[in-house]
C-alpha angles and dihedrals in degrees: 000000000000090000091052092050091048091051092049092048091049091047093051093044093048093055100046124091138191126216108241103177140000113213124197111211121212134001117315138170092206111095122237093240088057093050092047092050086075090053104059091155088071092069094056090079095205134140113267133203118228091258093048090051092051091049098051092045090051089050091050092052091046092053093046091049092049093060091068090223098109144048132196095024111188128177120188128188116217115198116223134180124283093036092294129134137195121216121214118200122193131170145147117249117226122226100276096228131091140187117195139177129220129182096276107010147033126236134203125190151157123226135193089026112198087357089283102112096256121142135196126189135181121195126190139169142136090282104021138059128165149144124217128191123189130181110186096182111031108206090338093301133119090259124102137182139194133197127192131180123172151129132221144172115232142163119248115214124205128178105221131161094350098313141075115252120203129210128182114228140171122221132196116193140187122189129182120181133179126181150154136230094233096178134000107296093002129103138179123197143174121211133187117201131191120189134180121196128193134179107240090215095046117043091185093059106081136145136188126207124193125186144152130222132206113198139185122188137183120195128179098153121139134195133064137253086354117042110234105177144358143058134284122190128175130180124191133190111192126191123194123204090235089063099262121130140188132206114199137176126184118187124184128182128187121192124187109221092172131354091271101025116080131179109213122191136178134187117188123181129171133172127188137192126244097342133309121252108271091248091059102046116126118256115197093185111106147045098303093043125037102339096236135108094197118128108233141130120271098048100092125050152111094262126050146178124181138161130195130193122189132180104206124195114194095201096175130054118248107275123199103232119180105292094352147066103232124210130176121211138179120197149179119210147185122200124192127175152097141219122211137165092231125044092219089063091067117110107086105077123181122235126207127177133178148113140261150167130241139192111202119206103178103263098028141022134217103228136183115177134172119211131188116197130204091271089057092247113148124220125189111196135179127195146161092215120115116246123235 
């Protein structure tokens, strides 16, 4: 028995390695502490089997790629004596500026400022103005923060007496979020939000809504700009100052059937008590909900469940294009879901199916999608918003 234990101990010791050095090849603006913030396993200082080493290096590359800051990422393992290895990282940095379009405004921004993972964005349009500041790695730690201040004009939809009523409103909003990367690929955060609403046709009719949100997320997705594989799961608990609350979970799974054929799925569920403020009710009508423009009950409410399935065909290789990595994609989709004010009203979900084409440009996508709902009504919609 002692001989067997000795052989097993020798076998395990002989096939474990320790990372001695990490070398960064070439000139780079990004600081080492920033690059290593995406490699938390490195700080654990433990012996690794060959398979474990391959796995954590793959995870590091996946996280670096997902930022959108780099191209041509390559990580090599150099075997040394005494069961030690060096790791060489090389990459090409992208121009750290972006210009993006949304449905009613344009944004400009700079990311990875000073090579420290900070980001700054300005957005402006006829009905939208905002500034957004993000620091992914505060002072080289696992903490992060975000700040948002903006105003917008939007149309509030309500389903009343068998028809959808529309009201034009303006909204001013302040968000402040702090969080921590508690484990590799997991984050927790706390956000405080202040919002002011005003009827554009009635200056006397105004309303403010204040709330806080606790979030936990898990993200193992890979691929950029198109997600090819992995899971993304986010859970939110939202508290309003007028004693309303919301519990929400959003689960997304991406499965690579072939190199260019991806099955994307999403399940989104949210329950509130007693009812959400009217300005925060879910609206499933539109390109990022059920892709329909039909006016029908069950699309607006305080509680929601929805599921989306997409078969995505990336029929063109990723092409570096000016500031972006460009990717073309064709898809077929099925959307199912409903939104109601009371949970007991669930039971009559809507179904929409269709197809579309997309051009991804990192932070936005040019989308045209055709949806057919259960009443055989056809909707053709275009958008700059990213899909799930």
